[in-house]
C-alpha positions in Angstrom: -5.1 -10.6 1.6 -3.8 -9.1 -1.6 -0.3 -9.3 -3.1 0.9 -5.7 -2.9 3.6 -6.1 -5.5 3.2 -3.9 -8.6 0.3 -1.8 -7.3 -0.3 1.7 -5.9 -2.4 2.6 -2.9 -3.8 6.0 -1.9 -3.3 6.5 1.8 -5.1 9.4 3.4 -3.9 9.4 7.0 -1.6 7.8 9.6 -4.2 5.2 10.7 -4.6 3.9 7.2 -0.8 3.9 6.8 -0.3 1.8 9.9 -2.9 -0.7 8.9 -1.5 -1.1 5.4 2.1 -1.3 6.3 1.5 -4.0 8.8 0.5 -6.3 6.0 3.2 -4.9 3.6 5.9 -5.7 6.2 4.5 -9.2 6.5 4.9 -9.5 2.8 8.6 -8.4 3.0 8.3 -4.8 2.0 10.6 -2.0 3.2 11.1 1.6 2.0 13.1 1.6 -1.3 16.2 2.6 0.7 15.9 -0.5 2.9 14.5 1.4 6.0 11.6 -0.4 7.8 8.1 0.9 7.1 7.6 1.6 10.8 9.5 4.8 10.0 6.9 7.1 8.5 8.8 9.1 5.8 5.8 10.7 4.1 3.1 13.2 4.6 -0.6 12.4 4.0 -2.4 12.0 1.8 0.1 10.2 -0.4 0.1 7.3 -2.9 2.4 4.4 -2.0 4.0 2.4 -4.8 4.8 -1.2 -4.1 7.3 -2.5 -6.6 8.2 -6.0 -7.6 11.4 -5.9 -5.6 9.6 -5.3 -2.3 10.4 -1.6 -2.2 8.0 1.1 -1.4 8.0 4.7 -2.6 5.6 7.6 -1.8 4.1 10.4 -3.8 3.6 8.0 -6.8 1.3 8.4 -9.7 -1.9 6.4 -9.9 -1.0 5.4 -13.4 2.3 3.8 -12.6 0.8 0.3 -12.4 -2.5 -1.2 -13.7 -3.6 -1.9 -10.1 -4.5 1.2 -8.1 -6.4 1.1 -4.8 -7.6 3.4 -2.1 -6.5 2.2 1.3 -10.0 2.6 2.7 -11.2 0.1 0.1 -8.8 -2.6 1.1 -8.4 -2.1 4.8 -11.5 -3.1 6.8 -10.1 -2.3 10.3 -6.7 -1.4 11.6 -4.5 -4.3 11.0 -7.0 -6.3 8.8 -6.4 -6.2 5.1 -9.1 -7.4 2.8 -9.9 -6.8 -0.9 -13.3 -5.5 -1.9 -14.1 -7.0 -5.2 -14.0 -4.5 -8.1 -16.0 -5.2 -11.2 -13.1 -4.9 -13.6 -10.4 -6.5 -11.4 -10.0 -10.1 -10.2 -7.3 -10.8 -7.7 
């Protein structure tokens, strides 16, 4: 599992969203307004921004943080979060 704080993740559809937000909720994340992530507030595709205060925002820029992922690269199957090693990043 990866620490989602201070990263952005491109989410293409509802299935990816559900898989990713299960792990995000386990790490303590909510929408920036405090609403639970089980409430889908965004359209897809979107880029989610996970901040250092455990808040999530949608429609973020890929350049906001140094760590930017595509959900399909870190979610192997619904509910299972893994990190595929990238040459330039070690986590």
